[in-house]
PyMOL Python script that loads the backbone (N, CA, C, O; Angstrom):
from pymol import cmd

cmd.read_pdbstr("""\
ATOM      1  N   UNK A   1      -9.978 -30.560  23.221  1.00  0.00           N
ATOM      2  CA  UNK A   1      -9.287 -30.240  22.006  1.00  0.00           C
ATOM      3  C   UNK A   1      -7.855 -29.839  22.331  1.00  0.00           C
ATOM      4  O   UNK A   1      -7.609 -29.070  23.260  1.00  0.00           O
ATOM      5  N   UNK A   2      -6.920 -30.367  21.559  1.00  0.00           N
ATOM      6  CA  UNK A   2      -5.507 -30.057  21.746  1.00  0.00           C
ATOM      7  C   UNK A   2      -5.101 -28.987  20.738  1.00  0.00           C
ATOM      8  O   UNK A   2      -5.356 -29.124  19.541  1.00  0.00           O
ATOM      9  N   UNK A   3      -4.475 -27.934  21.221  1.00  0.00           N
ATOM     10  CA  UNK A   3      -4.011 -26.870  20.349  1.00  0.00           C
ATOM     11  C   UNK A   3      -2.541 -27.086  20.035  1.00  0.00           C
ATOM     12  O   UNK A   3      -1.716 -27.237  20.937  1.00  0.00           O
ATOM     13  N   UNK A   4      -2.224 -27.100  18.749  1.00  0.00           N
ATOM     14  CA  UNK A   4      -0.836 -27.281  18.324  1.00  0.00           C
ATOM     15  C   UNK A   4      -0.271 -25.900  17.990  1.00  0.00           C
ATOM     16  O   UNK A   4      -0.841 -25.191  17.161  1.00  0.00           O
ATOM     17  N   UNK A   5       0.838 -25.505  18.622  1.00  0.00           N
ATOM     18  CA  UNK A   5       1.404 -24.186  18.336  1.00  0.00           C
ATOM     19  C   UNK A   5       1.976 -24.130  16.922  1.00  0.00           C
ATOM     20  O   UNK A   5       2.493 -25.120  16.403  1.00  0.00           O
ATOM     21  N   UNK A   6       1.871 -22.948  16.310  1.00  0.00           N
ATOM     22  CA  UNK A   6       2.414 -22.730  14.978  1.00  0.00           C
ATOM     23  C   UNK A   6       3.485 -21.640  15.044  1.00  0.00           C
ATOM     24  O   UNK A   6       3.376 -20.690  15.821  1.00  0.00           O
ATOM     25  N   UNK A   7       4.492 -21.790  14.238  1.00  0.00           N
ATOM     26  CA  UNK A   7       5.527 -20.775  14.139  1.00  0.00           C
ATOM     27  C   UNK A   7       5.370 -20.055  12.811  1.00  0.00           C
ATOM     28  O   UNK A   7       5.361 -20.687  11.755  1.00  0.00           O
ATOM     29  N   UNK A   8       5.248 -18.735  12.864  1.00  0.00           N
ATOM     30  CA  UNK A   8       5.156 -17.929  11.657  1.00  0.00           C
ATOM     31  C   UNK A   8       6.536 -17.391  11.323  1.00  0.00           C
ATOM     32  O   UNK A   8       7.256 -16.920  12.204  1.00  0.00           O
ATOM     33  N   UNK A   9       6.903 -17.460  10.057  1.00  0.00           N
ATOM     34  CA  UNK A   9       8.174 -16.899   9.613  1.00  0.00           C
ATOM     35  C   UNK A   9       7.909 -15.934   8.459  1.00  0.00           C
ATOM     36  O   UNK A   9       6.964 -16.113   7.690  1.00  0.00           O
ATOM     37  N   UNK A  10       8.751 -14.913   8.348  1.00  0.00           N
ATOM     38  CA  UNK A  10       8.587 -13.892   7.329  1.00  0.00           C
ATOM     39  C   UNK A  10       9.931 -13.589   6.694  1.00  0.00           C
ATOM     40  O   UNK A  10      10.971 -13.679   7.345  1.00  0.00           O
ATOM     41  N   UNK A  11       9.903 -13.228   5.412  1.00  0.00           N
ATOM     42  CA  UNK A  11      11.133 -12.834   4.723  1.00  0.00           C
ATOM     43  C   UNK A  11      11.597 -11.458   5.174  1.00  0.00           C
ATOM     44  O   UNK A  11      12.799 -11.196   5.224  1.00  0.00           O
ATOM     45  N   UNK A  12      10.656 -10.577   5.502  1.00  0.00           N
ATOM     46  CA  UNK A  12      10.974  -9.214   5.923  1.00  0.00           C
ATOM     47  C   UNK A  12      10.216  -8.882   7.201  1.00  0.00           C
ATOM     48  O   UNK A  12       9.100  -9.353   7.419  1.00  0.00           O
ATOM     49  N   UNK A  13      10.831  -8.078   8.024  1.00  0.00           N
ATOM     50  CA  UNK A  13      10.208  -7.606   9.253  1.00  0.00           C
ATOM     51  C   UNK A  13      10.341  -6.091   9.288  1.00  0.00           C
ATOM     52  O   UNK A  13      11.445  -5.559   9.172  1.00  0.00           O
ATOM     53  N   UNK A  14       9.216  -5.394   9.449  1.00  0.00           N
ATOM     54  CA  UNK A  14       9.227  -3.944   9.505  1.00  0.00           C
ATOM     55  C   UNK A  14       8.699  -3.496  10.853  1.00  0.00           C
ATOM     56  O   UNK A  14       7.625  -3.909  11.291  1.00  0.00           O
ATOM     57  N   UNK A  15       9.467  -2.651  11.493  1.00  0.00           N
ATOM     58  CA  UNK A  15       9.007  -2.043  12.735  1.00  0.00           C
ATOM     59  C   UNK A  15       8.460  -0.673  12.373  1.00  0.00           C
ATOM     60  O   UNK A  15       9.125   0.106  11.689  1.00  0.00           O
ATOM     61  N   UNK A  16       7.263  -0.380  12.825  1.00  0.00           N
ATOM     62  CA  UNK A  16       6.672   0.910  12.529  1.00  0.00           C
ATOM     63  C   UNK A  16       6.478   1.697  13.813  1.00  0.00           C
ATOM     64  O   UNK A  16       6.378   1.136  14.905  1.00  0.00           O
ATOM     65  N   UNK A  17       6.428   3.005  13.651  1.00  0.00           N
ATOM     66  CA  UNK A  17       6.354   3.908  14.784  1.00  0.00           C
ATOM     67  C   UNK A  17       5.009   3.773  15.491  1.00  0.00           C
ATOM     68  O   UNK A  17       3.968   3.671  14.842  1.00  0.00           O
ATOM     69  N   UNK A  18       5.035   3.771  16.776  1.00  0.00           N
ATOM     70  CA  UNK A  18       3.797   3.765  17.552  1.00  0.00           C
ATOM     71  C   UNK A  18       3.369   5.185  17.903  1.00  0.00           C
ATOM     72  O   UNK A  18       2.328   5.390  18.527  1.00  0.00           O
ATOM     73  N   UNK A  19       4.182   6.173  17.498  1.00  0.00           N
ATOM     74  CA  UNK A  19       3.839   7.565  17.784  1.00  0.00           C
ATOM     75  C   UNK A  19       3.229   8.269  16.576  1.00  0.00           C
ATOM     76  O   UNK A  19       2.692   9.367  16.720  1.00  0.00           O
ATOM     77  N   UNK A  20       3.295   7.666  15.391  1.00  0.00           N
ATOM     78  CA  UNK A  20       2.707   8.221  14.169  1.00  0.00           C
ATOM     79  C   UNK A  20       1.364   7.546  13.952  1.00  0.00           C
ATOM     80  O   UNK A  20       1.232   6.339  14.154  1.00  0.00           O
ATOM     81  N   UNK A  21       0.366   8.322  13.540  1.00  0.00           N
ATOM     82  CA  UNK A  21      -0.952   7.741  13.294  1.00  0.00           C
ATOM     83  C   UNK A  21      -0.896   6.821  12.084  1.00  0.00           C
ATOM     84  O   UNK A  21      -0.396   7.210  11.029  1.00  0.00           O
ATOM     85  N   UNK A  22      -1.397   5.621  12.229  1.00  0.00           N
ATOM     86  CA  UNK A  22      -1.412   4.647  11.146  1.00  0.00           C
ATOM     87  C   UNK A  22      -0.115   3.860  11.066  1.00  0.00           C
ATOM     88  O   UNK A  22       0.850   4.146  11.775  1.00  0.00           O
ATOM     89  N   UNK A  23      -0.112   2.877  10.201  1.00  0.00           N
ATOM     90  CA  UNK A  23       1.054   2.025   9.991  1.00  0.00           C
ATOM     91  C   UNK A  23       1.745   2.487   8.713  1.00  0.00           C
ATOM     92  O   UNK A  23       1.126   2.515   7.650  1.00  0.00           O
ATOM     93  N   UNK A  24       3.011   2.848   8.808  1.00  0.00           N
ATOM     94  CA  UNK A  24       3.795   3.258   7.654  1.00  0.00           C
ATOM     95  C   UNK A  24       4.859   2.219   7.379  1.00  0.00           C
ATOM     96  O   UNK A  24       5.633   1.855   8.265  1.00  0.00           O
ATOM     97  N   UNK A  25       4.894   1.736   6.119  1.00  0.00           N
ATOM     98  CA  UNK A  25       5.901   0.753   5.718  1.00  0.00           C
ATOM     99  C   UNK A  25       6.432   1.135   4.339  1.00  0.00           C
ATOM    100  O   UNK A  25       5.754   1.847   3.598  1.00  0.00           O
ATOM    101  N   UNK A  26       7.632   0.674   3.982  1.00  0.00           N
ATOM    102  CA  UNK A  26       8.135   0.935   2.637  1.00  0.00           C
ATOM    103  C   UNK A  26       7.416   0.039   1.624  1.00  0.00           C
ATOM    104  O   UNK A  26       7.153  -1.132   1.896  1.00  0.00           O
ATOM    105  N   UNK A  27       7.103   0.605   0.453  1.00  0.00           N
ATOM    106  CA  UNK A  27       6.406  -0.128  -0.603  1.00  0.00           C
ATOM    107  C   UNK A  27       7.130   0.125  -1.918  1.00  0.00           C
ATOM    108  O   UNK A  27       7.524   1.256  -2.200  1.00  0.00           O
ATOM    109  N   UNK A  28       7.306  -0.908  -2.719  1.00  0.00           N
ATOM    110  CA  UNK A  28       7.871  -0.749  -4.047  1.00  0.00           C
ATOM    111  C   UNK A  28       6.794  -1.061  -5.071  1.00  0.00           C
ATOM    112  O   UNK A  28       6.217  -2.148  -5.066  1.00  0.00           O
ATOM    113  N   UNK A  29       6.523  -0.092  -5.962  1.00  0.00           N
ATOM    114  CA  UNK A  29       5.583  -0.282  -7.057  1.00  0.00           C
ATOM    115  C   UNK A  29       6.391  -0.518  -8.321  1.00  0.00           C
ATOM    116  O   UNK A  29       7.365   0.191  -8.573  1.00  0.00           O
ATOM    117  N   UNK A  30       5.998  -1.508  -9.122  1.00  0.00           N
ATOM    118  CA  UNK A  30       6.731  -1.827 -10.345  1.00  0.00           C
ATOM    119  C   UNK A  30       5.777  -2.061 -11.497  1.00  0.00           C
ATOM    120  O   UNK A  30       4.712  -2.654 -11.331  1.00  0.00           O
ATOM    121  N   UNK A  31       6.176  -1.585 -12.673  1.00  0.00           N
ATOM    122  CA  UNK A  31       5.483  -1.861 -13.926  1.00  0.00           C
ATOM    123  C   UNK A  31       6.584  -2.116 -14.952  1.00  0.00           C
ATOM    124  O   UNK A  31       7.354  -1.211 -15.271  1.00  0.00           O
ATOM    125  N   UNK A  32       6.663  -3.336 -15.466  1.00  0.00           N
ATOM    126  CA  UNK A  32       7.742  -3.670 -16.396  1.00  0.00           C
ATOM    127  C   UNK A  32       9.087  -3.465 -15.724  1.00  0.00           C
ATOM    128  O   UNK A  32       9.342  -4.012 -14.651  1.00  0.00           O
ATOM    129  N   UNK A  33       9.947  -2.678 -16.355  1.00  0.00           N
ATOM    130  CA  UNK A  33      11.275  -2.414 -15.797  1.00  0.00           C
ATOM    131  C   UNK A  33      11.308  -1.167 -14.919  1.00  0.00           C
ATOM    132  O   UNK A  33      12.316  -0.884 -14.270  1.00  0.00           O
ATOM    133  N   UNK A  34      10.210  -0.428 -14.902  1.00  0.00           N
ATOM    134  CA  UNK A  34      10.127   0.792 -14.090  1.00  0.00           C
ATOM    135  C   UNK A  34       9.686   0.448 -12.673  1.00  0.00           C
ATOM    136  O   UNK A  34       8.821  -0.406 -12.475  1.00  0.00           O
ATOM    137  N   UNK A  35      10.282   1.116 -11.690  1.00  0.00           N
ATOM    138  CA  UNK A  35       9.839   0.918 -10.309  1.00  0.00           C
ATOM    139  C   UNK A  35      10.077   2.196  -9.518  1.00  0.00           C
ATOM    140  O   UNK A  35      10.919   3.021  -9.873  1.00  0.00           O
ATOM    141  N   UNK A  36       9.336   2.337  -8.468  1.00  0.00           N
ATOM    142  CA  UNK A  36       9.458   3.490  -7.578  1.00  0.00           C
ATOM    143  C   UNK A  36       9.249   2.986  -6.150  1.00  0.00           C
ATOM    144  O   UNK A  36       8.403   2.128  -5.899  1.00  0.00           O
ATOM    145  N   UNK A  37      10.022   3.526  -5.233  1.00  0.00           N
ATOM    146  CA  UNK A  37       9.906   3.128  -3.824  1.00  0.00           C
ATOM    147  C   UNK A  37       9.236   4.257  -3.057  1.00  0.00           C
ATOM    148  O   UNK A  37       9.621   5.421  -3.166  1.00  0.00           O
ATOM    149  N   UNK A  38       8.238   3.891  -2.288  1.00  0.00           N
ATOM    150  CA  UNK A  38       7.560   4.834  -1.396  1.00  0.00           C
ATOM    151  C   UNK A  38       7.994   4.443   0.017  1.00  0.00           C
ATOM    152  O   UNK A  38       7.553   3.416   0.533  1.00  0.00           O
ATOM    153  N   UNK A  39       8.847   5.242   0.645  1.00  0.00           N
ATOM    154  CA  UNK A  39       9.433   4.834   1.923  1.00  0.00           C
ATOM    155  C   UNK A  39       8.461   4.816   3.101  1.00  0.00           C
ATOM    156  O   UNK A  39       8.717   4.150   4.104  1.00  0.00           O
ATOM    157  N   UNK A  40       7.352   5.540   2.988  1.00  0.00           N
ATOM    158  CA  UNK A  40       6.447   5.651   4.144  1.00  0.00           C
ATOM    159  C   UNK A  40       4.985   5.564   3.720  1.00  0.00           C
ATOM    160  O   UNK A  40       4.186   6.440   4.053  1.00  0.00           O
ATOM    161  N   UNK A  41       4.635   4.507   2.984  1.00  0.00           N
ATOM    162  CA  UNK A  41       3.248   4.307   2.559  1.00  0.00           C
ATOM    163  C   UNK A  41       2.400   3.921   3.766  1.00  0.00           C
ATOM    164  O   UNK A  41       2.837   3.154   4.624  1.00  0.00           O
ATOM    165  N   UNK A  42       1.195   4.454   3.822  1.00  0.00           N
ATOM    166  CA  UNK A  42       0.271   4.105   4.900  1.00  0.00           C
ATOM    167  C   UNK A  42      -0.398   2.779   4.554  1.00  0.00           C
ATOM    168  O   UNK A  42      -0.891   2.605   3.440  1.00  0.00           O
ATOM    169  N   UNK A  43      -0.418   1.862   5.481  1.00  0.00           N
ATOM    170  CA  UNK A  43      -1.012   0.555   5.287  1.00  0.00           C
ATOM    171  C   UNK A  43      -2.388   0.512   5.934  1.00  0.00           C
ATOM    172  O   UNK A  43      -2.535   0.810   7.119  1.00  0.00           O
ATOM    173  N   UNK A  44      -3.392   0.141   5.152  1.00  0.00           N
ATOM    174  CA  UNK A  44      -4.750  -0.046   5.668  1.00  0.00           C
ATOM    175  C   UNK A  44      -5.099  -1.508   5.422  1.00  0.00           C
ATOM    176  O   UNK A  44      -5.400  -1.901   4.295  1.00  0.00           O
ATOM    177  N   UNK A  45      -5.058  -2.298   6.468  1.00  0.00           N
ATOM    178  CA  UNK A  45      -5.249  -3.741   6.322  1.00  0.00           C
ATOM    179  C   UNK A  45      -6.652  -4.123   5.892  1.00  0.00           C
ATOM    180  O   UNK A  45      -6.870  -5.256   5.462  1.00  0.00           O
ATOM    181  N   UNK A  46      -7.613  -3.210   5.994  1.00  0.00           N
ATOM    182  CA  UNK A  46      -8.977  -3.518   5.605  1.00  0.00           C
ATOM    183  C   UNK A  46      -9.409  -2.846   4.313  1.00  0.00           C
ATOM    184  O   UNK A  46     -10.587  -2.885   3.961  1.00  0.00           O
ATOM    185  N   UNK A  47      -8.473  -2.230   3.602  1.00  0.00           N
ATOM    186  CA  UNK A  47      -8.815  -1.470   2.398  1.00  0.00           C
ATOM    187  C   UNK A  47      -9.113  -2.374   1.211  1.00  0.00           C
ATOM    188  O   UNK A  47      -8.553  -3.464   1.089  1.00  0.00           O
ATOM    189  N   UNK A  48     -10.001  -1.907   0.339  1.00  0.00           N
ATOM    190  CA  UNK A  48     -10.311  -2.611  -0.903  1.00  0.00           C
ATOM    191  C   UNK A  48      -9.409  -2.165  -2.047  1.00  0.00           C
ATOM    192  O   UNK A  48      -9.265  -2.878  -3.040  1.00  0.00           O
ATOM    193  N   UNK A  49      -8.799  -0.985  -1.913  1.00  0.00           N
ATOM    194  CA  UNK A  49      -7.971  -0.417  -2.963  1.00  0.00           C
ATOM    195  C   UNK A  49      -6.660   0.086  -2.382  1.00  0.00           C
ATOM    196  O   UNK A  49      -6.564   0.375  -1.189  1.00  0.00           O
ATOM    197  N   UNK A  50      -5.657   0.185  -3.236  1.00  0.00           N
ATOM    198  CA  UNK A  50      -4.415   0.881  -2.911  1.00  0.00           C
ATOM    199  C   UNK A  50      -4.445   2.198  -3.667  1.00  0.00           C
ATOM    200  O   UNK A  50      -4.641   2.207  -4.882  1.00  0.00           O
ATOM    201  N   UNK A  51      -4.258   3.287  -2.983  1.00  0.00           N
ATOM    202  CA  UNK A  51      -4.354   4.607  -3.601  1.00  0.00           C
ATOM    203  C   UNK A  51      -3.038   5.343  -3.364  1.00  0.00           C
ATOM    204  O   UNK A  51      -2.580   5.486  -2.230  1.00  0.00           O
ATOM    205  N   UNK A  52      -2.436   5.809  -4.476  1.00  0.00           N
ATOM    206  CA  UNK A  52      -1.171   6.515  -4.411  1.00  0.00           C
ATOM    207  C   UNK A  52      -1.282   7.829  -5.164  1.00  0.00           C
ATOM    208  O   UNK A  52      -2.176   7.998  -5.993  1.00  0.00           O
ATOM    209  N   UNK A  53      -0.389   8.750  -4.885  1.00  0.00           N
ATOM    210  CA  UNK A  53      -0.376  10.048  -5.554  1.00  0.00           C
ATOM    211  C   UNK A  53      -0.117   9.877  -7.049  1.00  0.00           C
ATOM    212  O   UNK A  53       0.536   8.924  -7.475  1.00  0.00           O
ATOM    213  N   UNK A  54      -0.641  10.816  -7.837  1.00  0.00           N
ATOM    214  CA  UNK A  54      -0.509  10.769  -9.287  1.00  0.00           C
ATOM    215  C   UNK A  54       0.953  10.759  -9.739  1.00  0.00           C
ATOM    216  O   UNK A  54       1.272  10.170 -10.772  1.00  0.00           O
ATOM    217  N   UNK A  55       1.829  11.391  -8.992  1.00  0.00           N
ATOM    218  CA  UNK A  55       3.250  11.441  -9.348  1.00  0.00           C
ATOM    219  C   UNK A  55       3.877  10.063  -9.492  1.00  0.00           C
ATOM    220  O   UNK A  55       4.767   9.875 -10.321  1.00  0.00           O
ATOM    221  N   UNK A  56       3.428   9.100  -8.700  1.00  0.00           N
ATOM    222  CA  UNK A  56       3.962   7.741  -8.808  1.00  0.00           C
ATOM    223  C   UNK A  56       3.515   7.099 -10.114  1.00  0.00           C
ATOM    224  O   UNK A  56       4.268   6.332 -10.715  1.00  0.00           O
ATOM    225  N   UNK A  57       2.314   7.398 -10.555  1.00  0.00           N
ATOM    226  CA  UNK A  57       1.800   6.919 -11.835  1.00  0.00           C
ATOM    227  C   UNK A  57       2.694   7.421 -12.965  1.00  0.00           C
ATOM    228  O   UNK A  57       3.088   6.659 -13.848  1.00  0.00           O
ATOM    229  N   UNK A  58       3.003   8.697 -12.921  1.00  0.00           N
ATOM    230  CA  UNK A  58       3.851   9.305 -13.949  1.00  0.00           C
ATOM    231  C   UNK A  58       5.267   8.731 -13.912  1.00  0.00           C
ATOM    232  O   UNK A  58       5.868   8.491 -14.959  1.00  0.00           O
ATOM    233  N   UNK A  59       5.802   8.510 -12.706  1.00  0.00           N
ATOM    234  CA  UNK A  59       7.148   7.953 -12.568  1.00  0.00           C
ATOM    235  C   UNK A  59       7.244   6.548 -13.145  1.00  0.00           C
ATOM    236  O   UNK A  59       8.314   6.126 -13.583  1.00  0.00           O
ATOM    237  N   UNK A  60       6.134   5.826 -13.148  1.00  0.00           N
ATOM    238  CA  UNK A  60       6.105   4.463 -13.685  1.00  0.00           C
ATOM    239  C   UNK A  60       5.777   4.440 -15.176  1.00  0.00           C
ATOM    240  O   UNK A  60       5.702   3.374 -15.787  1.00  0.00           O
ATOM    241  N   UNK A  61       5.584   5.624 -15.756  1.00  0.00           N
ATOM    242  CA  UNK A  61       5.283   5.691 -17.175  1.00  0.00           C
ATOM    243  C   UNK A  61       3.849   5.342 -17.516  1.00  0.00           C
ATOM    244  O   UNK A  61       3.551   4.987 -18.656  1.00  0.00           O
ATOM    245  N   UNK A  62       2.959   5.437 -16.545  1.00  0.00           N
ATOM    246  CA  UNK A  62       1.551   5.122 -16.773  1.00  0.00           C
ATOM    247  C   UNK A  62       0.771   6.402 -17.086  1.00  0.00           C
ATOM    248  O   UNK A  62       1.139   7.491 -16.645  1.00  0.00           O
ATOM    249  N   UNK A  63      -0.291   6.256 -17.840  1.00  0.00           N
ATOM    250  CA  UNK A  63      -1.179   7.373 -18.137  1.00  0.00           C
ATOM    251  C   UNK A  63      -2.430   7.215 -17.303  1.00  0.00           C
ATOM    252  O   UNK A  63      -3.230   6.309 -17.536  1.00  0.00           O
ATOM    253  N   UNK A  64      -2.600   8.088 -16.337  1.00  0.00           N
ATOM    254  CA  UNK A  64      -3.713   7.983 -15.397  1.00  0.00           C
ATOM    255  C   UNK A  64      -5.063   7.944 -16.114  1.00  0.00           C
ATOM    256  O   UNK A  64      -5.948   7.178 -15.734  1.00  0.00           O
ATOM    257  N   UNK A  65      -5.218   8.762 -17.141  1.00  0.00           N
ATOM    258  CA  UNK A  65      -6.488   8.859 -17.842  1.00  0.00           C
ATOM    259  C   UNK A  65      -6.834   7.608 -18.648  1.00  0.00           C
ATOM    260  O   UNK A  65      -7.975   7.461 -19.085  1.00  0.00           O
ATOM    261  N   UNK A  66      -5.877   6.705 -18.855  1.00  0.00           N
ATOM    262  CA  UNK A  66      -6.151   5.495 -19.629  1.00  0.00           C
ATOM    263  C   UNK A  66      -6.772   4.390 -18.765  1.00  0.00           C
ATOM    264  O   UNK A  66      -7.154   3.339 -19.280  1.00  0.00           O
ATOM    265  N   UNK A  67      -6.872   4.624 -17.476  1.00  0.00           N
ATOM    266  CA  UNK A  67      -7.466   3.634 -16.580  1.00  0.00           C
ATOM    267  C   UNK A  67      -8.980   3.731 -16.553  1.00  0.00           C
ATOM    268  O   UNK A  67      -9.577   4.494 -17.311  1.00  0.00           O
ATOM    269  N   UNK A  68      -9.590   2.959 -15.682  1.00  0.00           N
ATOM    270  CA  UNK A  68     -11.041   2.956 -15.532  1.00  0.00           C
ATOM    271  C   UNK A  68     -11.424   3.819 -14.330  1.00  0.00           C
ATOM    272  O   UNK A  68     -10.854   3.661 -13.251  1.00  0.00           O
ATOM    273  N   UNK A  69     -12.386   4.732 -14.507  1.00  0.00           N
ATOM    274  CA  UNK A  69     -12.833   5.545 -13.368  1.00  0.00           C
ATOM    275  C   UNK A  69     -13.421   4.659 -12.265  1.00  0.00           C
ATOM    276  O   UNK A  69     -14.141   3.702 -12.550  1.00  0.00           O
ATOM    277  N   UNK A  70     -13.118   4.976 -11.035  1.00  0.00           N
ATOM    278  CA  UNK A  70     -13.625   4.202  -9.898  1.00  0.00           C
ATOM    279  C   UNK A  70     -13.940   5.168  -8.773  1.00  0.00           C
ATOM    280  O   UNK A  70     -13.068   5.926  -8.349  1.00  0.00           O
ATOM    281  N   UNK A  71     -15.166   5.153  -8.283  1.00  0.00           N
ATOM    282  CA  UNK A  71     -15.537   5.993  -7.146  1.00  0.00           C
ATOM    283  C   UNK A  71     -15.136   5.257  -5.863  1.00  0.00           C
ATOM    284  O   UNK A  71     -15.438   4.077  -5.682  1.00  0.00           O
ATOM    285  N   UNK A  72     -14.456   5.980  -4.991  1.00  0.00           N
ATOM    286  CA  UNK A  72     -13.978   5.405  -3.740  1.00  0.00           C
ATOM    287  C   UNK A  72     -14.635   6.156  -2.588  1.00  0.00           C
ATOM    288  O   UNK A  72     -14.644   7.387  -2.563  1.00  0.00           O
ATOM    289  N   UNK A  73     -15.179   5.411  -1.643  1.00  0.00           N
ATOM    290  CA  UNK A  73     -15.764   6.017  -0.449  1.00  0.00           C
ATOM    291  C   UNK A  73     -14.877   5.705   0.750  1.00  0.00           C
ATOM    292  O   UNK A  73     -14.467   4.563   0.958  1.00  0.00           O
ATOM    293  N   UNK A  74     -14.595   6.719   1.517  1.00  0.00           N
ATOM    294  CA  UNK A  74     -13.759   6.569   2.696  1.00  0.00           C
ATOM    295  C   UNK A  74     -14.415   7.297   3.854  1.00  0.00           C
ATOM    296  O   UNK A  74     -15.445   7.946   3.672  1.00  0.00           O
ATOM    297  N   UNK A  75     -13.842   7.199   5.023  1.00  0.00           N
ATOM    298  CA  UNK A  75     -14.399   7.852   6.201  1.00  0.00           C
ATOM    299  C   UNK A  75     -14.448   9.368   6.036  1.00  0.00           C
ATOM    300  O   UNK A  75     -15.323  10.028   6.598  1.00  0.00           O
ATOM    301  N   UNK A  76     -13.523   9.913   5.275  1.00  0.00           N
ATOM    302  CA  UNK A  76     -13.452  11.358   5.071  1.00  0.00           C
ATOM    303  C   UNK A  76     -14.276  11.834   3.875  1.00  0.00           C
ATOM    304  O   UNK A  76     -14.242  13.018   3.541  1.00  0.00           O
ATOM    305  N   UNK A  77     -15.003  10.948   3.237  1.00  0.00           N
ATOM    306  CA  UNK A  77     -15.800  11.327   2.085  1.00  0.00           C
ATOM    307  C   UNK A  77     -15.518  10.430   0.897  1.00  0.00           C
ATOM    308  O   UNK A  77     -14.881   9.384   1.028  1.00  0.00           O
ATOM    309  N   UNK A  78     -15.999  10.849  -0.266  1.00  0.00           N
ATOM    310  CA  UNK A  78     -15.765  10.057  -1.471  1.00  0.00           C
ATOM    311  C   UNK A  78     -14.997  10.866  -2.488  1.00  0.00           C
ATOM    312  O   UNK A  78     -15.046  12.096  -2.503  1.00  0.00           O
ATOM    313  N   UNK A  79     -14.289  10.153  -3.332  1.00  0.00           N
ATOM    314  CA  UNK A  79     -13.532  10.810  -4.402  1.00  0.00           C
ATOM    315  C   UNK A  79     -13.450   9.893  -5.587  1.00  0.00           C
ATOM    316  O   UNK A  79     -12.854  10.250  -6.603  1.00  0.00           O
TER     317      UNK A  79
END
""", "prot")
cmd.dss("prot")
cmd.show_as("cartoon", "prot")
cmd.util.cbc("prot")
cmd.orient("prot")
């Protein structure tokens, strides 16, 4: 079998610290015309959900209580 090399290209490249636990990257959340930037969001490549502090919900003009309740289980417990 012959292997053909592939070149990967990306629009953005982020270098993250190897001394901080986990991968931290900047993330922009947007709803309509509202947006908020989180400069050091933790990235979990195997996660099923994205979880952010309630303050970001408020900054985007969202009402947390209008969403659907969802139980999340993580290594540290469930919430």
